[in-house]
N, C-alpha and C positions, 0 to 999 in steps of 0.2 A: 452324341460324340462317347464313339466306343472304346477305349483300350485294353491291350492285351498285353497282362504279364503268364506268370507261368506254378505253377504249385510246386513249390519246394521239396514238403515232405508233410506226410497227411501224419496223426496221433490222435493215441486212444490209451487210458488209461484205468481198466478194469477197476469195481471196485471190489475192495478185502478191507475190512475189519482191520480200524487201527489201523489205519492209512487215508491219508487228506490226494486228493486227485492230480496236484503233481511231482516232478513234470510228466508227460503225457511221454510215451514211449513210439519210436516210428515206429510204421506199417508201410506192410506192402501195397492195400488197398483200403478207403477209408467205403466204406458199406451208408449211406443217408438216407435216412425217412424225417417222417415229420416229425417225427421223437427224436434225433438226432443220432449219433455218431453209433454204427451196431460198437458195440464191446468196449462202450467207454460210457462211462460214472460219471456225474457230475452231483456232489452231493448238495451242494446252492440250488442247482435248475432242478430236482431228482423231489426233491425233502420242503424247503421253501418256498421258494416258485411252482409246485406239485409242478412239476414236470410241460411250465412255461413252453410253449413249442416257439416261440419269439426267441427263443435262448437254446436255441437247437442245436450251435454250433458255436463255438467262440476262430474268429479270423484273425492273425496276426501277420502281419508283411515285415519284411529282412529288412525294412527302411526303417519300421521300429527297432527293434534288435539292433539294428547297428547303431544309430542315437545312444542306446541305451550303455550300448560297449567302450562308445567314446567317449564317456559319462564315466568310466571306470567298471559297471556293473556286466561278467561276463555272459550276459543272458545267453543260451542256445534254443535252435525251433522245441519246439516242445515245453520250455519251461512256466513260458507266463498259463498254461492250461490250454493251449490252441489245440483243433483239431486242424487246422489247416494254416499250412507257415508260405506267403507267396512271395515270392521277384518281379519286380520289375513293375509294382505299384505304390506310388510315393503313397504314405498315411494321407495328401490331402486331398489323392483322388476318392477318400472313404467317411460312409456319411449316410446318416439314418436314409431309407428308402433305393439307398444305391443298388442297384441288379448286378448280380453274379454269375456266369455258366460257367462250366466248367464239364464236356462231354454234355450225357442227358441231364445233369443234376444244375439246377434253377436255385437260386439262394438271395434272397432279398436281406440287406441288414437292417439292423432294427433299432441297438442305441450298444453306445463305447461299454465296455464291460470296466465294472469298477474295480480297483484295491483291496486286498483283504490281505488278514493276516497271515492267511496259509502259504504266502507269496514266504513268509519269516521259514520256511522248511527247506525253501534251496537251500544248499551248499555254501554258496557265499553270499548269503544276506542272513540269516540268524536274529536271532532278539533284538542285539548292540546291533547289527546294520539295518535291521527290519524298519523300523517309521523315515529312516532316512531312504527305504529303497521304494515305501505305500509311497513317498512324500515323489518321487522319478515317475514315478507309473501313475500317480493321479494324471488323467485326463489320455493318457495312452498305456494298455497295458490291450487294445483288440476291438474287436467287432463281434459282436453276435451278432446271428443273422438265425432266421425262419428257413424252413427248407418248401418250396414251391415245386420247384419237381425233385422228386429222388431218384438216388442212384449211387454207381462208383466211382470215385474222385482218386489217380491215381501222381503218385511224384512225376515232376516234369511234364506232367499236361498240362494243353494251354490255357487263360483260364481270364474270363474277358469283363471286363467292367463295364458298366451301362450307367451314366447320371442320368 
């Protein structure tokens, strides 16, 4: 079964000394390769995981953002460090092994992203609310994906999910 959603926003954050990778800012086009998103730096993936291609991109659904907003967390696209924010796709549609396609780009979800203390740097979280936000995002911080076919992903493009 194929379900089609839409890319709401594509996001990157270049590596800058002393800065964490959150939030990521929207860009006009996301160029992706097996190494990840061009112009994006993810310290955890680059240093701790030594460039693991199974974590090339991070995808978050608007469904997830809406859930967190209903719980009082004013999360916006890019805040969780995702490269792709998609709409029209439910969290329940996603799991390891699910494949997605947008234009020429083909992705395969590999594993859920675990929350980390870098989320404390978000303006509405901070050190006091940090532990509560980590708990709120446990099992709900998006999905890592490997790139099966490179290319460009544009906001408002369709994105198909195949189970």
